[in-house]
N, C-alpha and C positions, 0 to 999 in steps of 0.2 A: 433365694429363697422367695416365691411368688407368694403375694398379697393376697389373691383369691385362689385358694387351692379346693374350691366347691366340687371340682370335675375326678377329683381323687376319690376312689371308692371308700367309704367309712370317714371321711372328711366330716361330714356333719356328726356321727356319733361322737366323734372324738372332740371337737368342740361343744358338744353336749356335756361331755364329760368335765371336760377343763373348766367350763364358764359353771357348771353344776357343783365343783370343788370349790371354785372362790365363794360361792353363795353358802357354801357350809363352812369355810372357813370364816368367813363374817358370822354368821349366825354361832356357831361353835363359841366362837372368842366373845361373844357378846354374851350367851348363856352363862361361862365360864367366870367372865369377870362380875356378871352379877350374882352369881353364886356365891363366889370371895367373898363380895361385899355383904350379901346378908348374914354369912358365917360370922364375918367380924362384926357387924351390925347385934347380932345376939351375944356377941361376947364384951362389945363394950358399950350396950345400951344407947345405940345412936341413930336408931330407925327412923327414918328411911335413907338417912344421908349418904353412907358407905355403897348401899345398893345403888342407889341413883348415880354414884361417883364411878361405880364397878361397872355399869351398866354402858356409861359415856367412853369411859377408857377401852373397856372391849370393842366397843362399836369402832373407837378410834384407831384401836391398832388392828381390827380387822380389816376397815376401810385401807387402812394405810399398806396393809399387804397384797389386797386385791389390786391397789391403784399401782404398788410396785411393778407386780404383776404383769398388768395390763397395758400401762403405759409407759413406765421407765425402761423396762426390759424390752419392750417392743422397740423404742425409741433406738435403743443400743442395738438391737437387730438389725434395723433399717440403715443407720450411720455405718455399721461395719462394712458392708455391700459398696459405700461411695466412695470415692476417690478423695483423698483429702490432701490440700497443700500444705506441707509442713509449717511454712509462714504465716498460715491462716488465711490466703488470699484464694479467689475463687479462680485463679487461672495459674 
């Protein structure tokens, strides 16, 4: 798979959708965990401790999801095309 597929029709729109989805995942995870923290704060009267904890947890989960898709999955994709020596050597 080529690294630069900008010459193909529709490649730009596909990338906008893909990267926009990562941003939405990050935002929704952050907002969801902040809301859960707010509900728990109201129940246990610990304002604003659980909102802050939920916000950071949601951001961390969303960021990890984005990192996994952008960095780890991409490195696996690139590594599959390369020939590897079973002994770990370069030759």
